[in-house]
Z-matrix of the N, CA and C atoms (Angstrom, degrees):
N
C 1 1.461
C 2 1.515 1 109.78
N 3 1.369 2 116.18 1 143.55
C 4 1.445 3 120.83 2 176.28
C 5 1.517 4 109.23 3 -114.62
N 6 1.309 5 116.41 4 143.29
C 7 1.447 6 121.49 5 179.53
C 8 1.520 7 108.41 6 -92.00
N 9 1.339 8 117.72 7 120.88
C 10 1.458 9 122.00 8 -175.34
C 11 1.516 10 110.05 9 -96.44
N 12 1.334 11 115.54 10 135.19
C 13 1.454 12 121.06 11 177.21
C 14 1.514 13 109.49 12 -106.57
N 15 1.332 14 116.76 13 168.39
C 16 1.463 15 120.94 14 179.87
C 17 1.515 16 112.01 15 -65.19
N 18 1.307 17 118.13 16 -22.13
C 19 1.460 18 121.07 17 -178.28
C 20 1.511 19 112.58 18 -73.59
N 21 1.331 20 117.56 19 -12.00
C 22 1.451 21 119.14 20 -178.11
C 23 1.505 22 113.22 21 94.55
N 24 1.310 23 117.36 22 2.01
C 25 1.452 24 121.91 23 178.93
C 26 1.520 25 107.84 24 -108.95
N 27 1.296 26 116.19 25 131.68
C 28 1.455 27 119.04 26 179.68
C 29 1.515 28 109.68 27 -102.69
N 30 1.299 29 115.48 28 146.55
C 31 1.458 30 120.42 29 -178.56
C 32 1.514 31 110.02 30 -112.33
N 33 1.307 32 115.56 31 161.53
C 34 1.451 33 121.04 32 179.58
C 35 1.523 34 110.17 33 -79.74
N 36 1.338 35 118.86 34 125.45
C 37 1.465 36 120.42 35 177.20
C 38 1.520 37 110.99 36 -58.37
N 39 1.337 38 115.99 37 153.37
C 40 1.465 39 120.12 38 -178.16
C 41 1.513 40 111.93 39 -57.48
N 42 1.334 41 116.52 40 -33.86
C 43 1.459 42 119.85 41 -177.15
C 44 1.513 43 112.63 42 -67.88
N 45 1.347 44 116.46 43 -17.44
C 46 1.466 45 120.21 44 -176.87
C 47 1.518 46 112.60 45 -104.16
N 48 1.334 47 117.42 46 -9.21
C 49 1.452 48 118.65 47 -171.71
C 50 1.519 49 112.59 48 -65.83
N 51 1.325 50 118.47 49 -36.07
C 52 1.459 51 119.97 50 178.47
C 53 1.521 52 110.79 51 -65.05
N 54 1.334 53 116.25 52 -36.14
C 55 1.467 54 120.02 53 177.28
C 56 1.516 55 109.66 54 -65.02
N 57 1.363 56 116.52 55 -43.35
C 58 1.459 57 120.73 56 179.55
C 59 1.516 58 110.85 57 -60.89
N 60 1.324 59 115.96 58 -45.43
C 61 1.459 60 119.25 59 -178.70
C 62 1.511 61 112.10 60 -64.71
N 63 1.323 62 117.93 61 -32.27
C 64 1.458 63 120.56 62 -175.84
C 65 1.518 64 112.25 63 -69.28
N 66 1.333 65 117.23 64 -15.16
C 67 1.464 66 120.26 65 -179.05
C 68 1.519 67 111.83 66 -79.35
N 69 1.337 68 117.91 67 -17.29
C 70 1.448 69 121.06 68 -173.72
C 71 1.521 70 111.75 69 -125.54
N 72 1.314 71 115.36 70 149.14
C 73 1.449 72 120.80 71 174.33
C 74 1.518 73 108.40 72 -130.30
N 75 1.315 74 118.82 73 131.61
C 76 1.460 75 120.62 74 179.36
C 77 1.520 76 111.12 75 -67.21
N 78 1.327 77 114.32 76 159.52
C 79 1.458 78 118.85 77 179.36
C 80 1.526 79 109.70 78 -77.61
N 81 1.312 80 115.84 79 178.87
C 82 1.454 81 120.26 80 -179.43
C 83 1.526 82 112.51 81 -81.34
N 84 1.347 83 117.49 82 -12.48
C 85 1.454 84 120.18 83 -177.56
C 86 1.528 85 109.66 84 -78.82
N 87 1.323 86 116.77 85 129.81
C 88 1.458 87 121.69 86 -176.63
C 89 1.513 88 115.35 87 -56.05
N 90 1.356 89 118.80 88 -55.29
C 91 1.466 90 119.70 89 -178.20
C 92 1.526 91 112.63 90 -58.54
N 93 1.319 92 116.53 91 -35.40
C 94 1.458 93 118.83 92 -177.79
C 95 1.520 94 111.28 93 -71.28
N 96 1.328 95 117.11 94 -27.87
C 97 1.456 96 119.90 95 178.99
C 98 1.523 97 111.59 96 -56.19
N 99 1.326 98 116.48 97 -43.51
C 100 1.459 99 120.31 98 -178.57
C 101 1.519 100 110.64 99 -67.74
N 102 1.324 101 116.73 100 -41.84
C 103 1.465 102 120.17 101 179.27
C 104 1.521 103 110.32 102 -64.92
N 105 1.310 104 115.89 103 -39.92
C 106 1.463 105 119.38 104 -178.61
C 107 1.522 106 110.72 105 -68.29
N 108 1.318 107 116.36 106 -36.09
C 109 1.462 108 119.45 107 177.92
C 110 1.524 109 110.89 108 -61.58
N 111 1.323 110 115.73 109 -35.86
C 112 1.463 111 119.22 110 177.74
C 113 1.522 112 110.31 111 -68.10
N 114 1.332 113 116.96 112 -37.29
C 115 1.457 114 120.36 113 179.05
C 116 1.525 115 111.30 114 -60.61
N 117 1.315 116 117.06 115 -33.91
C 118 1.458 117 120.69 116 -178.39
C 119 1.520 118 112.39 117 -66.05
N 120 1.320 119 117.40 118 -15.58
C 121 1.456 120 120.55 119 -179.95
C 122 1.532 121 111.48 120 -106.94
N 123 1.315 122 117.85 121 14.46
C 124 1.462 123 120.76 122 179.64
C 125 1.526 124 110.51 123 -66.15
N 126 1.330 125 116.63 124 145.15
C 127 1.467 126 119.90 125 177.12
C 128 1.516 127 110.52 126 -79.09
N 129 1.315 128 116.43 127 166.88
C 130 1.458 129 122.18 128 171.94
C 131 1.527 130 109.15 129 -87.58
N 132 1.311 131 115.89 130 139.76
C 133 1.460 132 121.66 131 178.34
C 134 1.518 133 109.01 132 -86.31
N 135 1.325 134 116.38 133 123.28
C 136 1.456 135 122.32 134 179.30
C 137 1.517 136 108.56 135 -118.56
N 138 1.343 137 118.77 136 94.20
C 139 1.468 138 121.05 137 -175.50
C 140 1.521 139 113.39 138 -64.79
N 141 1.325 140 117.38 139 -30.83
C 142 1.463 141 119.75 140 -178.08
C 143 1.529 142 110.77 141 -69.54
N 144 1.317 143 116.77 142 -40.96
C 145 1.459 144 120.11 143 176.55
C 146 1.524 145 110.81 144 -67.19
N 147 1.333 146 115.69 145 -39.12
C 148 1.464 147 119.70 146 178.64
C 149 1.520 148 110.69 147 -65.28
N 150 1.334 149 117.14 148 -40.17
C 151 1.457 150 121.41 149 177.70
C 152 1.523 151 110.53 150 -63.06
N 153 1.323 152 116.78 151 -46.17
C 154 1.463 153 121.02 152 -179.56
C 155 1.521 154 111.10 153 -59.10
N 156 1.327 155 116.62 154 -41.89
C 157 1.458 156 120.91 155 -179.48
C 158 1.526 157 110.95 156 -65.80
N 159 1.339 158 117.03 157 -39.97
C 160 1.466 159 119.75 158 -178.86
C 161 1.524 160 111.36 159 -69.43
N 162 1.327 161 117.65 160 -36.76
C 163 1.466 162 120.45 161 178.93
C 164 1.527 163 110.97 162 -70.18
N 165 1.317 164 116.80 163 -34.76
C 166 1.465 165 120.28 164 177.50
C 167 1.523 166 111.05 165 -64.26
N 168 1.331 167 116.33 166 -29.30
C 169 1.453 168 119.94 167 -177.73
C 170 1.512 169 114.63 168 -89.86
N 171 1.338 170 118.56 169 6.20
C 172 1.458 171 121.31 170 -179.64
C 173 1.521 172 111.13 171 -61.55
N 174 1.320 173 115.46 172 139.49
C 175 1.455 174 121.39 173 -177.22
C 176 1.523 175 109.64 174 -116.36
N 177 1.348 176 117.03 175 132.81
C 178 1.456 177 121.31 176 175.38
C 179 1.517 178 114.78 177 73.60
N 180 1.319 179 118.00 178 30.55
C 181 1.458 180 122.16 179 -179.81
C 182 1.525 181 109.50 180 -103.18
N 183 1.328 182 117.13 181 134.28
C 184 1.457 183 120.55 182 -179.53
C 185 1.522 184 110.66 183 -68.82
N 186 1.325 185 115.86 184 161.16
C 187 1.465 186 120.72 185 179.35
C 188 1.522 187 110.60 186 -61.11
N 189 1.331 188 116.60 187 -38.50
C 190 1.462 189 120.50 188 179.87
C 191 1.522 190 111.08 189 -64.68
N 192 1.337 191 116.32 190 -44.93
C 193 1.465 192 120.04 191 179.79
C 194 1.527 193 110.95 192 -66.50
N 195 1.312 194 116.47 193 -37.84
C 196 1.463 195 119.13 194 179.89
C 197 1.522 196 110.58 195 -65.13
N 198 1.337 197 116.38 196 -39.34
C 199 1.463 198 120.03 197 177.31
C 200 1.527 199 110.33 198 -62.17
N 201 1.327 200 115.72 199 -43.74
C 202 1.470 201 119.72 200 178.13
C 203 1.525 202 110.98 201 -59.29
N 204 1.329 203 116.78 202 -46.68
C 205 1.463 204 120.64 203 -177.90
C 206 1.526 205 111.17 204 -65.09
N 207 1.330 206 116.71 205 -40.95
C 208 1.465 207 120.01 206 179.83
C 209 1.527 208 110.90 207 -64.84
N 210 1.330 209 116.91 208 -40.80
C 211 1.465 210 120.36 209 179.14
C 212 1.522 211 110.55 210 -68.04
N 213 1.311 212 115.79 211 -39.20
C 214 1.469 213 120.46 212 177.06
C 215 1.527 214 110.35 213 -62.13
N 216 1.316 215 116.75 214 -43.64
C 217 1.462 216 121.35 215 179.61
C 218 1.526 217 110.85 216 -63.76
N 219 1.320 218 117.08 217 -38.90
C 220 1.467 219 120.46 218 -179.81
C 221 1.525 220 110.94 219 -65.46
N 222 1.333 221 117.03 220 -40.91
C 223 1.474 222 120.05 221 178.29
C 224 1.522 223 111.07 222 -65.46
N 225 1.326 224 116.20 223 -42.19
C 226 1.461 225 119.55 224 -179.73
C 227 1.521 226 111.31 225 -67.67
N 228 1.319 227 117.10 226 -32.96
C 229 1.472 228 120.11 227 177.92
C 230 1.521 229 110.41 228 -61.83
N 231 1.324 230 116.79 229 -41.58
C 232 1.464 231 120.43 230 178.12
C 233 1.525 232 111.11 231 -66.38
N 234 1.338 233 116.45 232 -41.78
C 235 1.466 234 120.39 233 178.99
C 236 1.529 235 110.86 234 -65.66
N 237 1.329 236 115.97 235 -39.34
C 238 1.461 237 120.38 236 -178.70
C 239 1.525 238 111.49 237 -64.19
N 240 1.318 239 116.25 238 -39.30
C 241 1.469 240 120.24 239 -179.46
C 242 1.524 241 112.27 240 -65.26
N 243 1.334 242 116.38 241 -18.95
C 244 1.469 243 120.28 242 -179.81
C 245 1.531 244 112.88 243 -95.59
N 246 1.322 245 117.62 244 -1.00
C 247 1.460 246 120.05 245 -177.04
C 248 1.526 247 111.55 246 -67.48
N 249 1.317 248 114.74 247 144.61
C 250 1.459 249 121.83 248 176.10
C 251 1.528 250 107.66 249 -112.13
N 252 1.325 251 116.69 250 94.66
C 253 1.463 252 121.04 251 -178.19
C 254 1.525 253 109.49 252 -71.80
N 255 1.325 254 115.77 253 141.52
C 256 1.464 255 120.53 254 -175.82
C 257 1.529 256 112.57 255 -109.81
N 258 1.327 257 117.60 256 -22.39
C 259 1.458 258 119.91 257 176.68
C 260 1.528 259 109.50 258 -83.15
N 261 1.325 260 117.22 259 154.22
C 262 1.468 261 119.68 260 -178.57
C 263 1.523 262 112.09 261 -62.96
N 264 1.307 263 116.24 262 143.74
C 265 1.462 264 122.33 263 172.70
C 266 1.523 265 108.10 264 -70.70
N 267 1.323 266 116.97 265 134.51
C 268 1.451 267 117.90 266 -179.42
C 269 1.511 268 112.62 267 -179.40
N 270 1.317 269 116.53 268 -153.06
C 271 1.457 270 123.01 269 -176.21
C 272 1.526 271 110.23 270 -77.17
N 273 1.347 272 116.50 271 132.52
C 274 1.455 273 121.49 272 173.87
C 275 1.524 274 109.67 273 -126.61
N 276 1.317 275 115.63 274 158.74
C 277 1.460 276 120.50 275 175.69
C 278 1.517 277 110.21 276 -74.99
N 279 1.326 278 117.33 277 -40.26
C 280 1.453 279 121.80 278 176.01
C 281 1.510 280 115.30 279 97.50
N 282 1.327 281 117.78 280 -20.01
C 283 1.464 282 121.71 281 177.51
C 284 1.524 283 108.27 282 -150.06
N 285 1.326 284 115.27 283 55.96
C 286 1.465 285 121.11 284 -172.24
C 287 1.519 286 110.80 285 -80.12
N 288 1.313 287 116.13 286 103.41
C 289 1.465 288 121.87 287 176.12
C 290 1.515 289 108.32 288 -149.03
N 291 1.325 290 116.31 289 168.00
C 292 1.468 291 119.13 290 -178.93
C 293 1.516 292 111.95 291 -65.94
N 294 1.348 293 116.78 292 -20.71
C 295 1.451 294 119.30 293 177.81
C 296 1.515 295 113.12 294 -68.55
N 297 1.315 296 116.52 295 -13.37
C 298 1.463 297 120.88 296 -179.90
C 299 1.522 298 112.19 297 -109.44
N 300 1.323 299 115.60 298 27.51
C 301 1.468 300 120.75 299 174.75
C 302 1.521 301 108.76 300 -121.56
N 303 1.305 302 116.16 301 130.99
C 304 1.456 303 122.45 302 172.49
C 305 1.520 304 108.90 303 -122.72
N 306 1.321 305 115.54 304 157.58
C 307 1.456 306 119.08 305 178.79
C 308 1.525 307 109.71 306 -102.01
N 309 1.335 308 115.08 307 125.55
C 310 1.454 309 121.22 308 177.16
C 311 1.520 310 109.73 309 -68.43
N 312 1.329 311 115.93 310 156.57
C 313 1.466 312 120.04 311 -178.73
C 314 1.524 313 112.59 312 -59.78
N 315 1.353 314 117.01 313 -24.32
C 316 1.464 315 118.28 314 179.34
C 317 1.528 316 111.83 315 -86.80
N 318 1.352 317 117.11 316 -0.23
C 319 1.457 318 120.49 317 173.03
C 320 1.515 319 116.17 318 108.77
N 321 1.329 320 119.38 319 -18.39
C 322 1.458 321 119.12 320 -176.78
C 323 1.534 322 110.81 321 -85.41
N 324 1.329 323 115.17 322 154.28
C 325 1.460 324 121.48 323 -178.68
C 326 1.524 325 110.63 324 -80.32
N 327 1.333 326 115.88 325 144.27
C 328 1.458 327 122.30 326 -178.37
C 329 1.525 328 108.89 327 -127.84
N 330 1.334 329 116.24 328 132.55
C 331 1.459 330 122.32 329 177.66
C 332 1.528 331 108.74 330 -86.95
N 333 1.353 332 116.24 331 129.36
C 334 1.465 333 120.52 332 -178.86
C 335 1.532 334 109.98 333 -117.94
N 336 1.330 335 116.17 334 -177.14
C 337 1.470 336 122.91 335 -178.05
C 338 1.525 337 110.47 336 56.23
N 339 1.303 338 115.98 337 68.50
C 340 1.459 339 121.70 338 -173.75
C 341 1.522 340 113.75 339 -91.94
N 342 1.332 341 117.70 340 7.19
C 343 1.459 342 119.48 341 -177.45
C 344 1.523 343 112.45 342 -69.51
N 345 1.346 344 117.86 343 -13.68
C 346 1.459 345 120.87 344 178.47
C 347 1.519 346 114.08 345 -92.96
N 348 1.341 347 117.26 346 2.56
C 349 1.463 348 120.08 347 178.68
C 350 1.527 349 109.51 348 -55.76
N 351 1.322 350 116.11 349 129.57
C 352 1.461 351 120.30 350 -177.17
C 353 1.514 352 109.42 351 -162.66
N 354 1.326 353 115.89 352 -176.79
C 355 1.457 354 122.39 353 177.84
C 356 1.524 355 108.75 354 -107.20
N 357 1.332 356 116.50 355 129.56
C 358 1.470 357 120.39 356 -175.97
C 359 1.522 358 109.14 357 -170.21
N 360 1.336 359 117.11 358 170.44
C 361 1.468 360 119.26 359 170.06
C 362 1.525 361 109.10 360 -59.96
N 363 1.314 362 117.50 361 136.33
C 364 1.463 363 120.46 362 -171.88
C 365 1.523 364 113.30 363 -73.20
N 366 1.317 365 116.76 364 -8.27
C 367 1.468 366 119.20 365 173.88
C 368 1.527 367 111.21 366 -58.07
N 369 1.333 368 116.77 367 -27.23
C 370 1.461 369 120.07 368 -178.22
C 371 1.521 370 112.25 369 -62.95
N 372 1.316 371 118.02 370 -30.73
C 373 1.467 372 119.80 371 179.96
C 374 1.525 373 112.50 372 -78.83
N 375 1.306 374 118.06 373 -6.61
C 376 1.467 375 121.43 374 -179.36
C 377 1.524 376 112.42 375 -106.30
N 378 1.326 377 118.09 376 -13.44
C 379 1.458 378 120.22 377 -169.94
C 380 1.526 379 113.14 378 -68.95
N 381 1.323 380 117.91 379 -36.09
C 382 1.458 381 118.42 380 -177.63
C 383 1.522 382 111.89 381 -67.10
N 384 1.312 383 117.77 382 -42.83
C 385 1.465 384 119.83 383 178.42
C 386 1.519 385 110.62 384 -60.44
N 387 1.330 386 116.63 385 -40.86
C 388 1.463 387 120.63 386 -179.63
C 389 1.523 388 111.50 387 -67.56
N 390 1.323 389 116.73 388 -45.58
C 391 1.466 390 120.69 389 -179.60
C 392 1.525 391 111.42 390 -66.48
N 393 1.320 392 116.71 391 -41.85
C 394 1.470 393 119.91 392 179.66
C 395 1.530 394 111.09 393 -61.67
N 396 1.323 395 116.99 394 -33.68
C 397 1.472 396 120.78 395 177.19
C 398 1.526 397 111.71 396 -81.22
N 399 1.322 398 116.76 397 -51.54
C 400 1.459 399 122.15 398 -169.87
C 401 1.524 400 113.62 399 -74.22
N 402 1.321 401 117.56 400 -41.06
C 403 1.462 402 120.55 401 -172.14
C 404 1.522 403 114.69 402 -104.78
N 405 1.320 404 116.85 403 -26.30
C 406 1.465 405 119.08 404 -176.60
C 407 1.524 406 113.73 405 -113.31
N 408 1.322 407 116.98 406 -15.67
C 409 1.460 408 119.41 407 -179.61
C 410 1.515 409 113.50 408 69.03
N 411 1.331 410 116.77 409 23.75
C 412 1.464 411 120.06 410 -179.83
C 413 1.519 412 112.58 411 -80.72
N 414 1.330 413 117.86 412 -19.13
C 415 1.463 414 122.27 413 174.97
C 416 1.523 415 108.50 414 -113.91
N 417 1.313 416 116.76 415 139.74
C 418 1.465 417 121.15 416 176.21
C 419 1.527 418 109.48 417 -71.09
N 420 1.319 419 115.93 418 155.80
C 421 1.462 420 120.73 419 -179.43
C 422 1.523 421 111.35 420 -58.81
N 423 1.333 422 116.25 421 -41.90
C 424 1.465 423 119.95 422 -179.34
C 425 1.524 424 111.27 423 -64.94
N 426 1.342 425 116.32 424 -38.03
C 427 1.462 426 119.78 425 179.42
C 428 1.530 427 110.78 426 -65.81
N 429 1.330 428 116.43 427 -43.47
C 430 1.459 429 118.74 428 179.90
C 431 1.526 430 110.71 429 -66.77
N 432 1.325 431 116.69 430 -39.16
C 433 1.464 432 120.18 431 178.55
C 434 1.524 433 110.96 432 -60.94
N 435 1.330 434 116.49 433 -38.89
C 436 1.466 435 120.25 434 178.82
C 437 1.528 436 110.29 435 -68.85
N 438 1.335 437 116.67 436 -38.73
C 439 1.455 438 120.81 437 176.38
C 440 1.522 439 110.67 438 -58.77
N 441 1.333 440 116.68 439 -46.88
C 442 1.471 441 121.84 440 179.95
C 443 1.525 442 110.44 441 -62.81
N 444 1.315 443 115.87 442 -42.96
C 445 1.470 444 120.47 443 -178.92
C 446 1.524 445 110.47 444 -61.33
N 447 1.327 446 116.66 445 -44.17
C 448 1.458 447 120.55 446 -177.13
C 449 1.526 448 112.34 447 -70.70
N 450 1.349 449 116.46 448 -38.95
C 451 1.457 450 118.86 449 -179.15
C 452 1.524 451 111.21 450 -77.59
N 453 1.332 452 116.50 451 -34.67
C 454 1.455 453 120.14 452 178.38
C 455 1.515 454 114.92 453 93.84
N 456 1.335 455 116.85 454 15.01
C 457 1.464 456 119.84 455 -179.32
C 458 1.520 457 108.93 456 -156.99
N 459 1.350 458 116.30 457 129.94
C 460 1.456 459 121.22 458 178.09
C 461 1.522 460 108.43 459 -103.10
N 462 1.310 461 116.09 460 108.17
C 463 1.460 462 121.10 461 -177.40
C 464 1.517 463 112.19 462 -62.04
N 465 1.322 464 117.45 463 -27.22
C 466 1.463 465 120.77 464 -177.94
C 467 1.524 466 112.18 465 -69.34
N 468 1.315 467 117.88 466 -16.86
C 469 1.463 468 121.31 467 176.26
C 470 1.527 469 112.68 468 -89.44
N 471 1.311 470 116.74 469 -4.63
C 472 1.462 471 121.94 470 179.27
C 473 1.529 472 109.31 471 -83.41
N 474 1.332 473 119.99 472 135.00
C 475 1.466 474 122.03 473 -177.25
C 476 1.527 475 114.47 474 -58.57
N 477 1.325 476 117.36 475 -25.13
C 478 1.459 477 119.85 476 -178.47
C 479 1.518 478 114.43 477 -88.64
N 480 1.330 479 116.77 478 5.82
C 481 1.468 480 120.18 479 -174.70
C 482 1.526 481 112.85 480 -57.68
N 483 1.324 482 117.44 481 -48.80
C 484 1.463 483 120.19 482 -175.75
C 485 1.522 484 111.93 483 -60.47
N 486 1.321 485 117.23 484 -40.82
C 487 1.465 486 120.39 485 178.92
C 488 1.520 487 110.75 486 -64.58
N 489 1.324 488 116.71 487 -45.28
C 490 1.462 489 119.85 488 -179.54
C 491 1.531 490 110.76 489 -66.33
N 492 1.338 491 115.95 490 -38.67
C 493 1.467 492 119.93 491 178.69
C 494 1.531 493 110.87 492 -65.95
N 495 1.331 494 117.11 493 -43.06
C 496 1.462 495 120.42 494 178.14
C 497 1.524 496 111.16 495 -61.94
N 498 1.328 497 115.98 496 -40.65
C 499 1.457 498 120.39 497 179.88
C 500 1.521 499 110.93 498 -66.35
N 501 1.325 500 116.18 499 -42.38
C 502 1.464 501 119.91 500 179.21
C 503 1.526 502 110.79 501 -63.88
N 504 1.327 503 117.03 502 -40.44
C 505 1.461 504 120.46 503 178.61
C 506 1.528 505 111.32 504 -63.12
N 507 1.327 506 116.77 505 -41.50
C 508 1.457 507 119.75 506 179.81
C 509 1.528 508 110.69 507 -66.91
N 510 1.319 509 116.72 508 -34.87
C 511 1.462 510 119.93 509 174.92
C 512 1.530 511 110.61 510 -63.68
N 513 1.334 512 116.67 511 -36.44
C 514 1.464 513 120.91 512 178.10
C 515 1.524 514 110.56 513 -67.01
N 516 1.343 515 117.17 514 -37.10
C 517 1.466 516 121.21 515 176.57
C 518 1.526 517 109.84 516 -61.90
N 519 1.334 518 115.82 517 -45.27
C 520 1.452 519 119.85 518 179.34
C 521 1.518 520 111.97 519 -60.95
N 522 1.329 521 116.77 520 -41.48
C 523 1.464 522 120.78 521 179.71
C 524 1.526 523 110.93 522 -66.68
N 525 1.343 524 116.67 523 -41.10
C 526 1.463 525 120.83 524 -176.89
C 527 1.524 526 112.08 525 -67.23
N 528 1.342 527 117.30 526 -24.45
C 529 1.450 528 120.13 527 -176.43
C 530 1.511 529 115.04 528 -95.44
N 531 1.337 530 117.88 529 3.92
C 532 1.462 531 120.38 530 -179.23
C 533 1.520 532 110.67 531 -90.03
N 534 1.342 533 118.11 532 155.98
C 535 1.464 534 120.97 533 177.99
C 536 1.522 535 111.45 534 -56.06
N 537 1.324 536 116.44 535 136.80
C 538 1.462 537 120.96 536 -179.77
C 539 1.506 538 113.76 537 85.37
N 540 1.342 539 117.15 538 3.98
C 541 1.465 540 120.02 539 -176.51
C 542 1.518 541 112.00 540 -65.58
N 543 1.330 542 117.50 541 -33.73
C 544 1.463 543 119.71 542 -178.50
C 545 1.522 544 111.24 543 -64.00
N 546 1.335 545 116.14 544 -39.02
C 547 1.459 546 119.28 545 177.55
C 548 1.517 547 110.70 546 -66.54
N 549 1.361 548 116.22 547 -40.77
C 550 1.465 549 119.22 548 179.07
C 551 1.520 550 110.42 549 -65.14
N 552 1.354 551 116.70 550 -39.11
C 553 1.462 552 120.63 551 179.83
C 554 1.519 553 110.44 552 -63.43
N 555 1.341 554 115.90 553 -41.46
C 556 1.455 555 120.04 554 178.55
C 557 1.521 556 110.79 555 -62.11
N 558 1.352 557 116.08 556 -46.47
C 559 1.465 558 119.49 557 179.41
C 560 1.521 559 110.94 558 -62.07
N 561 1.349 560 116.64 559 -41.79
C 562 1.462 561 120.01 560 179.80
C 563 1.518 562 110.73 561 -64.32
N 564 1.340 563 116.35 562 -39.10
C 565 1.461 564 119.71 563 179.30
C 566 1.508 565 112.03 564 -64.12
N 567 1.326 566 116.12 565 -41.12
C 568 1.465 567 120.25 566 178.04
C 569 1.516 568 110.27 567 -64.18
N 570 1.348 569 116.58 568 -44.39
C 571 1.460 570 120.12 569 179.62
C 572 1.519 571 110.65 570 -62.10
N 573 1.357 572 116.48 571 -39.95
C 574 1.460 573 119.36 572 -178.30
C 575 1.526 574 110.22 573 -67.60
N 576 1.326 575 116.33 574 -41.25
C 577 1.458 576 119.15 575 177.79
C 578 1.522 577 110.34 576 -62.43
N 579 1.337 578 116.62 577 -40.69
C 580 1.455 579 120.29 578 177.23
C 581 1.524 580 110.97 579 -62.33
N 582 1.331 581 116.13 580 -37.51
C 583 1.455 582 119.42 581 179.67
C 584 1.507 583 111.70 582 -62.12
N 585 1.336 584 116.56 583 -36.15
C 586 1.462 585 120.10 584 -179.09
C 587 1.523 586 112.30 585 -81.30
N 588 1.335 587 116.53 586 -39.33
C 589 1.451 588 119.87 587 -168.34
C 590 1.523 589 112.68 588 -104.32
N 591 1.322 590 116.31 589 -71.37
C 592 1.457 591 119.29 590 -173.30
C 593 1.516 592 112.97 591 -61.65
N 594 1.333 593 116.20 592 -34.84
C 595 1.455 594 119.11 593 -173.41
C 596 1.522 595 113.19 594 -106.07
N 597 1.326 596 117.57 595 -0.22
C 598 1.462 597 120.03 596 173.82
C 599 1.510 598 113.49 597 57.21
N 600 1.347 599 117.95 598 48.32
C 601 1.461 600 121.27 599 -178.39
C 602 1.516 601 111.46 600 -58.94
N 603 1.324 602 115.32 601 141.22
C 604 1.460 603 121.64 602 174.96
C 605 1.521 604 108.80 603 -125.94
N 606 1.338 605 118.28 604 140.95
C 607 1.464 606 120.57 605 -175.91
C 608 1.513 607 113.74 606 -59.77
N 609 1.330 608 116.55 607 -34.39
C 610 1.457 609 117.90 608 -179.09
C 611 1.522 610 112.12 609 -67.46
N 612 1.346 611 116.59 610 -23.18
C 613 1.463 612 119.30 611 179.75
C 614 1.525 613 110.61 612 -72.23
N 615 1.336 614 117.73 613 -39.60
C 616 1.456 615 119.76 614 175.74
C 617 1.520 616 110.17 615 -62.59
N 618 1.333 617 117.43 616 -44.16
C 619 1.460 618 121.08 617 179.09
C 620 1.523 619 110.96 618 -61.70
N 621 1.334 620 116.44 619 -42.21
C 622 1.464 621 120.28 620 179.65
C 623 1.518 622 111.27 621 -63.62
N 624 1.333 623 116.83 622 -41.13
C 625 1.458 624 120.40 623 179.27
C 626 1.528 625 110.99 624 -64.99
N 627 1.327 626 117.14 625 -39.57
C 628 1.462 627 120.43 626 -178.91
C 629 1.524 628 111.66 627 -70.17
N 630 1.332 629 116.75 628 -36.33
C 631 1.462 630 118.22 629 176.20
C 632 1.534 631 109.85 630 -67.18
N 633 1.336 632 116.73 631 -31.74
C 634 1.452 633 119.80 632 175.68
C 635 1.518 634 111.59 633 -66.56
N 636 1.340 635 116.61 634 -39.98
C 637 1.460 636 120.84 635 176.85
C 638 1.519 637 110.12 636 -61.78
N 639 1.339 638 115.60 637 -44.58
C 640 1.468 639 119.96 638 -179.63
C 641 1.519 640 110.57 639 -63.28
N 642 1.328 641 116.91 640 -42.21
C 643 1.473 642 120.42 641 -177.37
C 644 1.521 643 111.35 642 -65.28
N 645 1.324 644 116.97 643 -31.10
C 646 1.468 645 120.53 644 -177.62
C 647 1.517 646 112.14 645 -64.43
N 648 1.335 647 117.48 646 -24.06
C 649 1.440 648 119.65 647 -176.41
C 650 1.514 649 114.66 648 -105.06
N 651 1.325 650 117.78 649 6.87
C 652 1.464 651 119.49 650 -179.53
C 653 1.513 652 111.80 651 -73.53
N 654 1.301 653 115.62 652 149.65
C 655 1.460 654 119.88 653 174.93
C 656 1.508 655 109.89 654 -70.94
N 657 1.319 656 115.09 655 153.16
C 658 1.471 657 119.93 656 179.47
C 659 1.509 658 108.88 657 -111.48
């Protein structure tokens, strides 16, 4: 059983934490031991609870539109429960996009906004890149192809892609309609522009960072 919070993130019950910890062993390197210990306390990502919370917080939506969104969410919840994930369950960033990459002064890419770190099917860390390319045209074909090549998996070839993409889009609708969304959109736009221009973002760097996140949570 998972304990669900209002934020949409579920945590591991106390009775299960020893079982969770027994699946992992820290490495021999001292600094990594502390980081790994933190990973053992990561919450579970529950997209359906997160979606429900975002739709509840919608501002200025008509009764008709709210009914449509609620019915859409209910259909996607049923489809999501039937998904057969193929990537290993493990650590995800939770909001993996180019807007959350900055370039360090020494030149390497750094992943920011770590408050979404959680445990989930790793397909979740690939959905934004796919949706931004496939549905919005925000990524060029060559950039997405390089991302897929570097990560080693094309989410768009997975049978569950459309369901995950639809769910992610509906979550974006919920976020856009909450109070303060315009300020968040502005900040995200600035970060995304910085990712392309000031920081020289490259698609292979996002893929490399995500594979690093995945590797951090593998069993030894």
